[in-house]
N, CA, C, O and CB atoms as a CASP TS submission, in Angstrom:
PFRMAT TS
TARGET T0000
AUTHOR 0000-0000-0000
METHOD Language model
MODEL 1
PARENT N/A
ATOM      1  N   MET     1      -5.781  -4.523  -6.229  1.00  0.00           N
ATOM      2  CA  MET     1      -6.152  -3.181  -5.819  1.00  0.00           C
ATOM      3  C   MET     1      -7.568  -2.863  -6.303  1.00  0.00           C
ATOM      4  O   MET     1      -7.909  -3.096  -7.462  1.00  0.00           O
ATOM      5  CB  MET     1      -5.143  -2.149  -6.364  1.00  0.00           C
ATOM      6  N   ARG     2      -8.376  -2.332  -5.399  1.00  0.00           N
ATOM      7  CA  ARG     2      -9.756  -1.948  -5.715  1.00  0.00           C
ATOM      8  C   ARG     2      -9.906  -0.451  -5.613  1.00  0.00           C
ATOM      9  O   ARG     2      -9.243   0.192  -4.799  1.00  0.00           O
ATOM     10  CB  ARG     2     -10.758  -2.650  -4.779  1.00  0.00           C
ATOM     11  N   LYS     3     -10.772   0.105  -6.433  1.00  0.00           N
ATOM     12  CA  LYS     3     -11.051   1.539  -6.405  1.00  0.00           C
ATOM     13  C   LYS     3     -12.488   1.733  -5.922  1.00  0.00           C
ATOM     14  O   LYS     3     -13.434   1.232  -6.531  1.00  0.00           O
ATOM     15  CB  LYS     3     -10.833   2.195  -7.820  1.00  0.00           C
ATOM     16  N   ILE     4     -12.636   2.474  -4.808  1.00  0.00           N
ATOM     17  CA  ILE     4     -13.957   2.737  -4.245  1.00  0.00           C
ATOM     18  C   ILE     4     -14.045   4.200  -3.827  1.00  0.00           C
ATOM     19  O   ILE     4     -13.038   4.905  -3.769  1.00  0.00           O
ATOM     20  CB  ILE     4     -14.245   1.803  -3.039  1.00  0.00           C
ATOM     21  N   SER     5     -15.253   4.639  -3.539  1.00  0.00           N
ATOM     22  CA  SER     5     -15.487   5.995  -3.054  1.00  0.00           C
ATOM     23  C   SER     5     -15.023   6.112  -1.603  1.00  0.00           C
ATOM     24  O   SER     5     -15.060   5.133  -0.857  1.00  0.00           O
ATOM     25  CB  SER     5     -16.985   6.374  -3.179  1.00  0.00           C
ATOM     26  N   LEU     6     -14.592   7.288  -1.209  1.00  0.00           N
ATOM     27  CA  LEU     6     -14.176   7.523   0.176  1.00  0.00           C
ATOM     28  C   LEU     6     -15.312   7.230   1.140  1.00  0.00           C
ATOM     29  O   LEU     6     -15.068   6.785   2.261  1.00  0.00           O
ATOM     30  CB  LEU     6     -13.692   8.965   0.357  1.00  0.00           C
ATOM     31  N   VAL     7     -16.541   7.471   0.728  1.00  0.00           N
ATOM     32  CA  VAL     7     -17.705   7.183   1.575  1.00  0.00           C
ATOM     33  C   VAL     7     -17.800   5.682   1.861  1.00  0.00           C
ATOM     34  O   VAL     7     -18.188   5.289   2.961  1.00  0.00           O
ATOM     35  CB  VAL     7     -19.008   7.685   0.899  1.00  0.00           C
ATOM     36  N   SER     8     -17.450   4.840   0.884  1.00  0.00           N
ATOM     37  CA  SER     8     -17.552   3.388   1.034  1.00  0.00           C
ATOM     38  C   SER     8     -16.397   2.782   1.807  1.00  0.00           C
ATOM     39  O   SER     8     -16.490   1.638   2.254  1.00  0.00           O
ATOM     40  CB  SER     8     -17.634   2.744  -0.313  1.00  0.00           C
ATOM     41  N   LEU     9     -15.314   3.521   1.974  1.00  0.00           N
ATOM     42  CA  LEU     9     -14.160   3.019   2.711  1.00  0.00           C
ATOM     43  C   LEU     9     -14.545   2.827   4.172  1.00  0.00           C
ATOM     44  O   LEU     9     -15.201   3.681   4.769  1.00  0.00           O
ATOM     45  CB  LEU     9     -12.952   3.986   2.582  1.00  0.00           C
ATOM     46  N   GLU    10     -14.131   1.696   4.743  1.00  0.00           N
ATOM     47  CA  GLU    10     -14.467   1.413   6.143  1.00  0.00           C
ATOM     48  C   GLU    10     -13.613   2.270   7.077  1.00  0.00           C
ATOM     49  O   GLU    10     -12.478   2.604   6.740  1.00  0.00           O
ATOM     50  CB  GLU    10     -14.267  -0.090   6.460  1.00  0.00           C
ATOM     51  N   PRO    11     -14.144   2.627   8.241  1.00  0.00           N
ATOM     52  CA  PRO    11     -13.360   3.405   9.210  1.00  0.00           C
ATOM     53  C   PRO    11     -12.070   2.685   9.600  1.00  0.00           C
ATOM     54  O   PRO    11     -12.020   1.455   9.638  1.00  0.00           O
ATOM     55  CB  PRO    11     -14.196   3.688  10.463  1.00  0.00           C
ATOM     56  N   ASN    12     -11.042   3.459   9.886  1.00  0.00           N
ATOM     57  CA  ASN    12      -9.719   2.971  10.272  1.00  0.00           C
ATOM     58  C   ASN    12      -9.014   2.188   9.177  1.00  0.00           C
ATOM     59  O   ASN    12      -8.150   1.358   9.462  1.00  0.00           O
ATOM     60  CB  ASN    12      -9.836   2.114  11.486  1.00  0.00           C
ATOM     61  N   ARG    13      -9.376   2.445   7.930  1.00  0.00           N
ATOM     62  CA  ARG    13      -8.689   1.840   6.775  1.00  0.00           C
ATOM     63  C   ARG    13      -7.929   2.922   6.034  1.00  0.00           C
ATOM     64  O   ARG    13      -8.326   4.087   6.019  1.00  0.00           O
ATOM     65  CB  ARG    13      -9.699   1.126   5.818  1.00  0.00           C
ATOM     66  N   LYS    14      -6.827   2.512   5.419  1.00  0.00           N
ATOM     67  CA  LYS    14      -6.024   3.443   4.631  1.00  0.00           C
ATOM     68  C   LYS    14      -6.325   3.259   3.156  1.00  0.00           C
ATOM     69  O   LYS    14      -6.718   2.179   2.715  1.00  0.00           O
ATOM     70  CB  LYS    14      -4.521   3.243   4.904  1.00  0.00           C
ATOM     71  N   GLY    15      -6.137   4.312   2.413  1.00  0.00           N
ATOM     72  CA  GLY    15      -6.307   4.269   0.967  1.00  0.00           C
ATOM     73  C   GLY    15      -5.483   5.368   0.328  1.00  0.00           C
ATOM     74  O   GLY    15      -5.024   6.291   1.002  1.00  0.00           O
ATOM     75  N   ARG    16      -5.299   5.262  -0.978  1.00  0.00           N
ATOM     76  CA  ARG    16      -4.567   6.279  -1.734  1.00  0.00           C
ATOM     77  C   ARG    16      -5.523   6.915  -2.730  1.00  0.00           C
ATOM     78  O   ARG    16      -6.214   6.212  -3.467  1.00  0.00           O
ATOM     79  CB  ARG    16      -3.324   5.667  -2.463  1.00  0.00           C
ATOM     80  N   VAL    17      -5.567   8.241  -2.756  1.00  0.00           N
ATOM     81  CA  VAL    17      -6.461   8.964  -3.668  1.00  0.00           C
ATOM     82  C   VAL    17      -5.991   8.718  -5.102  1.00  0.00           C
ATOM     83  O   VAL    17      -4.837   8.980  -5.441  1.00  0.00           O
ATOM     84  CB  VAL    17      -6.488  10.505  -3.341  1.00  0.00           C
ATOM     85  N   VAL    18      -6.908   8.207  -5.946  1.00  0.00           N
ATOM     86  CA  VAL    18      -6.554   7.926  -7.342  1.00  0.00           C
ATOM     87  C   VAL    18      -7.340   8.779  -8.327  1.00  0.00           C
ATOM     88  O   VAL    18      -6.923   8.934  -9.475  1.00  0.00           O
ATOM     89  CB  VAL    18      -6.784   6.463  -7.650  1.00  0.00           C
ATOM     90  N   GLU    19      -8.476   9.337  -7.897  1.00  0.00           N
ATOM     91  CA  GLU    19      -9.294  10.130  -8.810  1.00  0.00           C
ATOM     92  C   GLU    19     -10.211  11.049  -8.014  1.00  0.00           C
ATOM     93  O   GLU    19     -10.711  10.678  -6.951  1.00  0.00           O
ATOM     94  CB  GLU    19     -10.119   9.217  -9.745  1.00  0.00           C
ATOM     95  N   ILE    20     -10.425  12.248  -8.538  1.00  0.00           N
ATOM     96  CA  ILE    20     -11.376  13.187  -7.945  1.00  0.00           C
ATOM     97  C   ILE    20     -12.396  13.532  -9.023  1.00  0.00           C
ATOM     98  O   ILE    20     -12.058  14.150 -10.033  1.00  0.00           O
ATOM     99  CB  ILE    20     -10.655  14.483  -7.393  1.00  0.00           C
ATOM    100  N   LEU    21     -13.645  13.130  -8.803  1.00  0.00           N
ATOM    101  CA  LEU    21     -14.708  13.280  -9.794  1.00  0.00           C
ATOM    102  C   LEU    21     -15.378  14.639  -9.660  1.00  0.00           C
ATOM    103  O   LEU    21     -16.566  14.720  -9.348  1.00  0.00           O
ATOM    104  CB  LEU    21     -15.747  12.160  -9.647  1.00  0.00           C
ATOM    105  N   GLY    22     -14.643  15.675  -9.889  1.00  0.00           N
ATOM    106  CA  GLY    22     -15.189  17.024  -9.768  1.00  0.00           C
ATOM    107  C   GLY    22     -14.426  17.969 -10.678  1.00  0.00           C
ATOM    108  O   GLY    22     -13.443  17.584 -11.312  1.00  0.00           O
ATOM    109  N   GLY    23     -14.880  19.185 -10.734  1.00  0.00           N
ATOM    110  CA  GLY    23     -14.255  20.185 -11.572  1.00  0.00           C
ATOM    111  C   GLY    23     -13.036  20.809 -10.921  1.00  0.00           C
ATOM    112  O   GLY    23     -12.560  20.351  -9.882  1.00  0.00           O
ATOM    113  N   ALA    24     -12.541  21.864 -11.554  1.00  0.00           N
ATOM    114  CA  ALA    24     -11.348  22.560 -11.082  1.00  0.00           C
ATOM    115  C   ALA    24     -11.569  23.168  -9.698  1.00  0.00           C
ATOM    116  O   ALA    24     -10.647  23.209  -8.883  1.00  0.00           O
ATOM    117  CB  ALA    24     -10.944  23.649 -12.075  1.00  0.00           C
ATOM    118  N   SER    25     -12.781  23.637  -9.433  1.00  0.00           N
ATOM    119  CA  SER    25     -13.086  24.256  -8.145  1.00  0.00           C
ATOM    120  C   SER    25     -12.905  23.256  -7.000  1.00  0.00           C
ATOM    121  O   SER    25     -12.281  23.574  -5.988  1.00  0.00           O
ATOM    122  CB  SER    25     -14.520  24.808  -8.144  1.00  0.00           C
ATOM    123  N   LEU    26     -13.451  22.051  -7.161  1.00  0.00           N
ATOM    124  CA  LEU    26     -13.316  21.021  -6.129  1.00  0.00           C
ATOM    125  C   LEU    26     -11.861  20.602  -5.990  1.00  0.00           C
ATOM    126  O   LEU    26     -11.368  20.451  -4.872  1.00  0.00           O
ATOM    127  CB  LEU    26     -14.194  19.799  -6.457  1.00  0.00           C
ATOM    128  N   ASN    27     -11.172  20.412  -7.098  1.00  0.00           N
ATOM    129  CA  ASN    27      -9.760  20.023  -7.050  1.00  0.00           C
ATOM    130  C   ASN    27      -8.927  21.067  -6.315  1.00  0.00           C
ATOM    131  O   ASN    27      -8.076  20.719  -5.496  1.00  0.00           O
ATOM    132  CB  ASN    27      -9.212  19.820  -8.469  1.00  0.00           C
ATOM    133  N   ASN    28      -9.166  22.343  -6.604  1.00  0.00           N
ATOM    134  CA  ASN    28      -8.419  23.410  -5.942  1.00  0.00           C
ATOM    135  C   ASN    28      -8.713  23.463  -4.447  1.00  0.00           C
ATOM    136  O   ASN    28      -7.806  23.663  -3.639  1.00  0.00           O
ATOM    137  CB  ASN    28      -8.745  24.751  -6.581  1.00  0.00           C
ATOM    138  N   LYS    29      -9.975  23.285  -4.082  1.00  0.00           N
ATOM    139  CA  LYS    29     -10.355  23.315  -2.668  1.00  0.00           C
ATOM    140  C   LYS    29      -9.678  22.175  -1.901  1.00  0.00           C
ATOM    141  O   LYS    29      -9.142  22.376  -0.811  1.00  0.00           O
ATOM    142  CB  LYS    29     -11.891  23.220  -2.521  1.00  0.00           C
ATOM    143  N   LEU    30      -9.712  20.976  -2.490  1.00  0.00           N
ATOM    144  CA  LEU    30      -9.091  19.827  -1.833  1.00  0.00           C
ATOM    145  C   LEU    30      -7.575  19.982  -1.764  1.00  0.00           C
ATOM    146  O   LEU    30      -6.961  19.629  -0.757  1.00  0.00           O
ATOM    147  CB  LEU    30      -9.452  18.536  -2.569  1.00  0.00           C
ATOM    148  N   MET    31      -6.969  20.509  -2.829  1.00  0.00           N
ATOM    149  CA  MET    31      -5.523  20.688  -2.847  1.00  0.00           C
ATOM    150  C   MET    31      -5.092  21.685  -1.766  1.00  0.00           C
ATOM    151  O   MET    31      -4.036  21.519  -1.154  1.00  0.00           O
ATOM    152  CB  MET    31      -5.059  21.166  -4.235  1.00  0.00           C
ATOM    153  N   SER    32      -5.904  22.715  -1.532  1.00  0.00           N
ATOM    154  CA  SER    32      -5.573  23.681  -0.486  1.00  0.00           C
ATOM    155  C   SER    32      -5.635  23.049   0.902  1.00  0.00           C
ATOM    156  O   SER    32      -5.031  23.561   1.845  1.00  0.00           O
ATOM    157  CB  SER    32      -6.519  24.878  -0.554  1.00  0.00           C
ATOM    158  N   MET    33      -6.362  21.937   1.033  1.00  0.00           N
ATOM    159  CA  MET    33      -6.428  21.208   2.299  1.00  0.00           C
ATOM    160  C   MET    33      -5.369  20.111   2.377  1.00  0.00           C
ATOM    161  O   MET    33      -5.275  19.416   3.389  1.00  0.00           O
ATOM    162  CB  MET    33      -7.814  20.602   2.484  1.00  0.00           C
ATOM    163  N   GLY    34      -4.570  19.949   1.319  1.00  0.00           N
ATOM    164  CA  GLY    34      -3.517  18.935   1.318  1.00  0.00           C
ATOM    165  C   GLY    34      -3.965  17.593   0.798  1.00  0.00           C
ATOM    166  O   GLY    34      -3.282  16.590   1.007  1.00  0.00           O
ATOM    167  N   LEU    35      -5.104  17.551   0.121  1.00  0.00           N
ATOM    168  CA  LEU    35      -5.662  16.305  -0.401  1.00  0.00           C
ATOM    169  C   LEU    35      -5.612  16.332  -1.919  1.00  0.00           C
ATOM    170  O   LEU    35      -6.291  17.142  -2.551  1.00  0.00           O
ATOM    171  CB  LEU    35      -7.116  16.093   0.096  1.00  0.00           C
ATOM    172  N   TYR    36      -4.815  15.454  -2.507  1.00  0.00           N
ATOM    173  CA  TYR    36      -4.637  15.428  -3.952  1.00  0.00           C
ATOM    174  C   TYR    36      -4.363  14.001  -4.410  1.00  0.00           C
ATOM    175  O   TYR    36      -4.144  13.111  -3.588  1.00  0.00           O
ATOM    176  CB  TYR    36      -3.491  16.367  -4.382  1.00  0.00           C
ATOM    177  N   ILE    37      -4.375  13.787  -5.718  1.00  0.00           N
ATOM    178  CA  ILE    37      -4.167  12.457  -6.290  1.00  0.00           C
ATOM    179  C   ILE    37      -2.780  11.956  -5.901  1.00  0.00           C
ATOM    180  O   ILE    37      -1.782  12.664  -6.031  1.00  0.00           O
ATOM    181  CB  ILE    37      -4.330  12.481  -7.839  1.00  0.00           C
ATOM    182  N   GLY    38      -2.749  10.714  -5.421  1.00  0.00           N
ATOM    183  CA  GLY    38      -1.508  10.094  -4.986  1.00  0.00           C
ATOM    184  C   GLY    38      -1.278  10.169  -3.485  1.00  0.00           C
ATOM    185  O   GLY    38      -0.391   9.494  -2.963  1.00  0.00           O
ATOM    186  N   LYS    39      -2.065  10.981  -2.783  1.00  0.00           N
ATOM    187  CA  LYS    39      -1.896  11.169  -1.340  1.00  0.00           C
ATOM    188  C   LYS    39      -2.534  10.011  -0.579  1.00  0.00           C
ATOM    189  O   LYS    39      -3.640   9.585  -0.910  1.00  0.00           O
ATOM    190  CB  LYS    39      -2.513  12.513  -0.888  1.00  0.00           C
ATOM    191  N   GLU    40      -1.841   9.501   0.439  1.00  0.00           N
ATOM    192  CA  GLU    40      -2.391   8.436   1.276  1.00  0.00           C
ATOM    193  C   GLU    40      -3.210   9.064   2.400  1.00  0.00           C
ATOM    194  O   GLU    40      -2.791  10.037   3.027  1.00  0.00           O
ATOM    195  CB  GLU    40      -1.257   7.531   1.854  1.00  0.00           C
ATOM    196  N   ILE    41      -4.390   8.484   2.642  1.00  0.00           N
ATOM    197  CA  ILE    41      -5.285   8.989   3.679  1.00  0.00           C
ATOM    198  C   ILE    41      -5.748   7.833   4.560  1.00  0.00           C
ATOM    199  O   ILE    41      -5.647   6.666   4.183  1.00  0.00           O
ATOM    200  CB  ILE    41      -6.501   9.722   3.053  1.00  0.00           C
ATOM    201  N   THR    42      -6.255   8.178   5.731  1.00  0.00           N
ATOM    202  CA  THR    42      -6.874   7.209   6.627  1.00  0.00           C
ATOM    203  C   THR    42      -8.248   7.725   6.986  1.00  0.00           C
ATOM    204  O   THR    42      -8.386   8.856   7.454  1.00  0.00           O
ATOM    205  CB  THR    42      -6.009   6.967   7.905  1.00  0.00           C
ATOM    206  N   LYS    43      -9.265   6.910   6.773  1.00  0.00           N
ATOM    207  CA  LYS    43     -10.624   7.300   7.157  1.00  0.00           C
ATOM    208  C   LYS    43     -10.801   6.999   8.636  1.00  0.00           C
ATOM    209  O   LYS    43     -10.625   5.860   9.070  1.00  0.00           O
ATOM    210  CB  LYS    43     -11.705   6.554   6.296  1.00  0.00           C
ATOM    211  N   LEU    44     -11.148   8.021   9.409  1.00  0.00           N
ATOM    212  CA  LEU    44     -11.317   7.843  10.845  1.00  0.00           C
ATOM    213  C   LEU    44     -12.748   7.483  11.215  1.00  0.00           C
ATOM    214  O   LEU    44     -12.970   6.573  12.014  1.00  0.00           O
ATOM    215  CB  LEU    44     -10.903   9.098  11.574  1.00  0.00           C
ATOM    216  N   SER    45     -13.730   8.190  10.638  1.00  0.00           N
ATOM    217  CA  SER    45     -15.119   7.886  10.959  1.00  0.00           C
ATOM    218  C   SER    45     -16.044   8.469   9.900  1.00  0.00           C
ATOM    219  O   SER    45     -15.642   9.284   9.069  1.00  0.00           O
ATOM    220  CB  SER    45     -15.487   8.428  12.350  1.00  0.00           C
ATOM    221  N   HIS    46     -17.281   8.030   9.957  1.00  0.00           N
ATOM    222  CA  HIS    46     -18.342   8.502   9.075  1.00  0.00           C
ATOM    223  C   HIS    46     -19.555   8.707   9.963  1.00  0.00           C
ATOM    224  O   HIS    46     -20.089   7.752  10.528  1.00  0.00           O
ATOM    225  CB  HIS    46     -18.637   7.487   7.887  1.00  0.00           C
ATOM    226  N   ILE    47     -19.981   9.933  10.082  1.00  0.00           N
ATOM    227  CA  ILE    47     -21.040  10.275  11.025  1.00  0.00           C
ATOM    228  C   ILE    47     -22.403  10.203  10.337  1.00  0.00           C
ATOM    229  O   ILE    47     -22.673  10.973   9.416  1.00  0.00           O
ATOM    230  CB  ILE    47     -20.807  11.681  11.616  1.00  0.00           C
ATOM    231  N   GLY    48     -23.246   9.299  10.774  1.00  0.00           N
ATOM    232  CA  GLY    48     -24.601   9.182  10.236  1.00  0.00           C
ATOM    233  C   GLY    48     -24.650   8.674   8.808  1.00  0.00           C
ATOM    234  O   GLY    48     -23.634   8.277   8.239  1.00  0.00           O
ATOM    235  N   LEU    49     -25.842   8.692   8.240  1.00  0.00           N
ATOM    236  CA  LEU    49     -26.031   8.178   6.879  1.00  0.00           C
ATOM    237  C   LEU    49     -25.458   9.121   5.824  1.00  0.00           C
ATOM    238  O   LEU    49     -24.813   8.671   4.877  1.00  0.00           O
ATOM    239  CB  LEU    49     -27.513   7.947   6.609  1.00  0.00           C
ATOM    240  N   ARG    50     -25.687  10.419   5.978  1.00  0.00           N
ATOM    241  CA  ARG    50     -25.173  11.371   5.006  1.00  0.00           C
ATOM    242  C   ARG    50     -24.392  12.489   5.689  1.00  0.00           C
ATOM    243  O   ARG    50     -24.331  13.621   5.209  1.00  0.00           O
ATOM    244  CB  ARG    50     -26.317  11.956   4.183  1.00  0.00           C
ATOM    245  N   GLY    51     -23.805  12.136   6.811  1.00  0.00           N
ATOM    246  CA  GLY    51     -23.047  13.113   7.585  1.00  0.00           C
ATOM    247  C   GLY    51     -21.611  13.228   7.106  1.00  0.00           C
ATOM    248  O   GLY    51     -21.220  12.589   6.129  1.00  0.00           O
ATOM    249  N   PRO    52     -20.832  14.040   7.794  1.00  0.00           N
ATOM    250  CA  PRO    52     -19.445  14.256   7.380  1.00  0.00           C
ATOM    251  C   PRO    52     -18.579  13.013   7.520  1.00  0.00           C
ATOM    252  O   PRO    52     -18.843  12.133   8.340  1.00  0.00           O
ATOM    253  CB  PRO    52     -18.843  15.373   8.183  1.00  0.00           C
ATOM    254  N   VAL    53     -17.544  12.967   6.700  1.00  0.00           N
ATOM    255  CA  VAL    53     -16.554  11.900   6.722  1.00  0.00           C
ATOM    256  C   VAL    53     -15.277  12.516   7.285  1.00  0.00           C
ATOM    257  O   VAL    53     -14.781  13.515   6.766  1.00  0.00           O
ATOM    258  CB  VAL    53     -16.324  11.269   5.282  1.00  0.00           C
ATOM    259  N   VAL    54     -14.752  11.918   8.342  1.00  0.00           N
ATOM    260  CA  VAL    54     -13.550  12.434   8.991  1.00  0.00           C
ATOM    261  C   VAL    54     -12.358  11.603   8.536  1.00  0.00           C
ATOM    262  O   VAL    54     -12.358  10.377   8.648  1.00  0.00           O
ATOM    263  CB  VAL    54     -13.689  12.407  10.546  1.00  0.00           C
ATOM    264  N   ILE    55     -11.327  12.299   8.015  1.00  0.00           N
ATOM    265  CA  ILE    55     -10.143  11.612   7.497  1.00  0.00           C
ATOM    266  C   ILE    55      -8.882  12.238   8.082  1.00  0.00           C
ATOM    267  O   ILE    55      -8.890  13.369   8.568  1.00  0.00           O
ATOM    268  CB  ILE    55     -10.107  11.669   5.950  1.00  0.00           C
ATOM    269  N   LYS    56      -7.804  11.469   8.020  1.00  0.00           N
ATOM    270  CA  LYS    56      -6.494  11.972   8.412  1.00  0.00           C
ATOM    271  C   LYS    56      -5.633  12.029   7.167  1.00  0.00           C
ATOM    272  O   LYS    56      -5.482  11.034   6.459  1.00  0.00           O
ATOM    273  CB  LYS    56      -5.838  11.079   9.516  1.00  0.00           C
ATOM    274  N   VAL    57      -5.060  13.212   6.898  1.00  0.00           N
ATOM    275  CA  VAL    57      -4.186  13.436   5.755  1.00  0.00           C
ATOM    276  C   VAL    57      -2.876  13.964   6.315  1.00  0.00           C
ATOM    277  O   VAL    57      -2.820  15.094   6.798  1.00  0.00           O
ATOM    278  CB  VAL    57      -4.823  14.437   4.706  1.00  0.00           C
ATOM    279  N   GLY    58      -1.834  13.169   6.257  1.00  0.00           N
ATOM    280  CA  GLY    58      -0.581  13.582   6.872  1.00  0.00           C
ATOM    281  C   GLY    58      -0.786  13.728   8.365  1.00  0.00           C
ATOM    282  O   GLY    58      -1.173  12.770   9.035  1.00  0.00           O
ATOM    283  N   ARG    59      -0.530  14.928   8.903  1.00  0.00           N
ATOM    284  CA  ARG    59      -0.743  15.174  10.327  1.00  0.00           C
ATOM    285  C   ARG    59      -2.030  15.946  10.587  1.00  0.00           C
ATOM    286  O   ARG    59      -2.310  16.315  11.727  1.00  0.00           O
ATOM    287  CB  ARG    59       0.436  15.932  10.908  1.00  0.00           C
ATOM    288  N   SER    60      -2.811  16.191   9.548  1.00  0.00           N
ATOM    289  CA  SER    60      -4.054  16.961   9.675  1.00  0.00           C
ATOM    290  C   SER    60      -5.267  16.042   9.719  1.00  0.00           C
ATOM    291  O   SER    60      -5.271  14.969   9.115  1.00  0.00           O
ATOM    292  CB  SER    60      -4.191  17.954   8.513  1.00  0.00           C
ATOM    293  N   ILE    61      -6.285  16.472  10.435  1.00  0.00           N
ATOM    294  CA  ILE    61      -7.563  15.765  10.469  1.00  0.00           C
ATOM    295  C   ILE    61      -8.596  16.681   9.834  1.00  0.00           C
ATOM    296  O   ILE    61      -8.751  17.832  10.244  1.00  0.00           O
ATOM    297  CB  ILE    61      -7.974  15.361  11.938  1.00  0.00           C
ATOM    298  N   LEU    62      -9.310  16.161   8.820  1.00  0.00           N
ATOM    299  CA  LEU    62     -10.289  16.938   8.068  1.00  0.00           C
ATOM    300  C   LEU    62     -11.659  16.286   8.164  1.00  0.00           C
ATOM    301  O   LEU    62     -11.769  15.063   8.247  1.00  0.00           O
ATOM    302  CB  LEU    62      -9.863  17.076   6.596  1.00  0.00           C
ATOM    303  N   ALA    63     -12.696  17.105   8.153  1.00  0.00           N
ATOM    304  CA  ALA    63     -14.074  16.623   8.064  1.00  0.00           C
ATOM    305  C   ALA    63     -14.622  17.117   6.735  1.00  0.00           C
ATOM    306  O   ALA    63     -14.732  18.322   6.510  1.00  0.00           O
ATOM    307  CB  ALA    63     -14.959  17.121   9.283  1.00  0.00           C
ATOM    308  N   LEU    64     -14.965  16.180   5.854  1.00  0.00           N
ATOM    309  CA  LEU    64     -15.499  16.502   4.526  1.00  0.00           C
ATOM    310  C   LEU    64     -16.984  16.195   4.497  1.00  0.00           C
ATOM    311  O   LEU    64     -17.434  15.223   5.105  1.00  0.00           O
ATOM    312  CB  LEU    64     -14.756  15.712   3.414  1.00  0.00           C
ATOM    313  N   GLY    65     -17.739  17.011   3.798  1.00  0.00           N
ATOM    314  CA  GLY    65     -19.158  16.744   3.609  1.00  0.00           C
ATOM    315  C   GLY    65     -19.360  15.467   2.816  1.00  0.00           C
ATOM    316  O   GLY    65     -18.480  15.047   2.064  1.00  0.00           O
ATOM    317  N   HIS    66     -20.507  14.859   2.984  1.00  0.00           N
ATOM    318  CA  HIS    66     -20.807  13.591   2.314  1.00  0.00           C
ATOM    319  C   HIS    66     -20.690  13.715   0.791  1.00  0.00           C
ATOM    320  O   HIS    66     -20.114  12.838   0.147  1.00  0.00           O
ATOM    321  CB  HIS    66     -22.214  13.116   2.692  1.00  0.00           C
ATOM    322  N   GLY    67     -21.226  14.788   0.211  1.00  0.00           N
ATOM    323  CA  GLY    67     -21.176  14.974  -1.240  1.00  0.00           C
ATOM    324  C   GLY    67     -19.752  15.089  -1.756  1.00  0.00           C
ATOM    325  O   GLY    67     -19.410  14.506  -2.785  1.00  0.00           O
ATOM    326  N   MET    68     -18.930  15.835  -1.047  1.00  0.00           N
ATOM    327  CA  MET    68     -17.541  16.003  -1.453  1.00  0.00           C
ATOM    328  C   MET    68     -16.784  14.678  -1.320  1.00  0.00           C
ATOM    329  O   MET    68     -16.006  14.312  -2.202  1.00  0.00           O
ATOM    330  CB  MET    68     -16.862  17.102  -0.611  1.00  0.00           C
ATOM    331  N   ALA    69     -17.011  13.968  -0.224  1.00  0.00           N
ATOM    332  CA  ALA    69     -16.332  12.691   0.004  1.00  0.00           C
ATOM    333  C   ALA    69     -16.731  11.645  -1.027  1.00  0.00           C
ATOM    334  O   ALA    69     -15.928  10.781  -1.380  1.00  0.00           O
ATOM    335  CB  ALA    69     -16.637  12.176   1.402  1.00  0.00           C
ATOM    336  N   SER    70     -17.966  11.717  -1.513  1.00  0.00           N
ATOM    337  CA  SER    70     -18.420  10.730  -2.504  1.00  0.00           C
ATOM    338  C   SER    70     -17.741  10.915  -3.855  1.00  0.00           C
ATOM    339  O   SER    70     -17.769  10.009  -4.687  1.00  0.00           O
ATOM    340  CB  SER    70     -19.930  10.819  -2.678  1.00  0.00           C
ATOM    341  N   LYS    71     -17.130  12.077  -4.086  1.00  0.00           N
ATOM    342  CA  LYS    71     -16.453  12.344  -5.358  1.00  0.00           C
ATOM    343  C   LYS    71     -14.965  12.005  -5.323  1.00  0.00           C
ATOM    344  O   LYS    71     -14.263  12.158  -6.323  1.00  0.00           O
ATOM    345  CB  LYS    71     -16.627  13.796  -5.734  1.00  0.00           C
ATOM    346  N   ILE    72     -14.490  11.544  -4.167  1.00  0.00           N
ATOM    347  CA  ILE    72     -13.079  11.176  -4.014  1.00  0.00           C
ATOM    348  C   ILE    72     -12.968   9.661  -4.099  1.00  0.00           C
ATOM    349  O   ILE    72     -13.531   8.939  -3.275  1.00  0.00           O
ATOM    350  CB  ILE    72     -12.491  11.707  -2.659  1.00  0.00           C
ATOM    351  N   MET    73     -12.239   9.188  -5.101  1.00  0.00           N
ATOM    352  CA  MET    73     -12.058   7.755  -5.305  1.00  0.00           C
ATOM    353  C   MET    73     -10.697   7.343  -4.726  1.00  0.00           C
ATOM    354  O   MET    73      -9.676   7.969  -5.011  1.00  0.00           O
ATOM    355  CB  MET    73     -12.157   7.386  -6.827  1.00  0.00           C
ATOM    356  N   VAL    74     -10.701   6.288  -3.913  1.00  0.00           N
ATOM    357  CA  VAL    74      -9.474   5.814  -3.297  1.00  0.00           C
ATOM    358  C   VAL    74      -9.197   4.369  -3.710  1.00  0.00           C
ATOM    359  O   VAL    74     -10.109   3.606  -4.029  1.00  0.00           O
ATOM    360  CB  VAL    74      -9.561   5.930  -1.767  1.00  0.00           C
ATOM    361  N   GLU    75      -7.938   4.026  -3.694  1.00  0.00           N
ATOM    362  CA  GLU    75      -7.512   2.669  -4.028  1.00  0.00           C
ATOM    363  C   GLU    75      -7.121   1.982  -2.729  1.00  0.00           C
ATOM    364  O   GLU    75      -6.353   2.532  -1.939  1.00  0.00           O
ATOM    365  CB  GLU    75      -6.321   2.667  -5.060  1.00  0.00           C
ATOM    366  N   ILE    76      -7.646   0.786  -2.508  1.00  0.00           N
ATOM    367  CA  ILE    76      -7.313   0.026  -1.316  1.00  0.00           C
ATOM    368  C   ILE    76      -6.713  -1.303  -1.740  1.00  0.00           C
ATOM    369  O   ILE    76      -6.883  -1.751  -2.874  1.00  0.00           O
ATOM    370  CB  ILE    76      -8.560  -0.186  -0.418  1.00  0.00           C
ATOM    371  N   GLU    77      -6.006  -1.922  -0.803  1.00  0.00           N
ATOM    372  CA  GLU    77      -5.370  -3.210  -1.090  1.00  0.00           C
ATOM    373  C   GLU    77      -6.277  -4.358  -0.757  1.00  0.00           C
ATOM    374  O   GLU    77      -5.898  -5.516  -0.938  1.00  0.00           O
ATOM    375  CB  GLU    77      -4.078  -3.350  -0.326  1.00  0.00           C
TER
END
């Protein structure tokens, strides 16, 4: 198992959130969107060099800013 940033995850790959490198504010914001430690996600696309990262969490599709996505660490197989 490898741990990488959500930004580094390749499109159409699955991963499990293992760490969020941010304060309580970021954790609360992500939790309100259904994204928390232990949750499995699928990265759908990454738009441009520093554009939004589109992910699927459960049945929801979210677009996260590049800075926010870079603070989410995922574990891949």
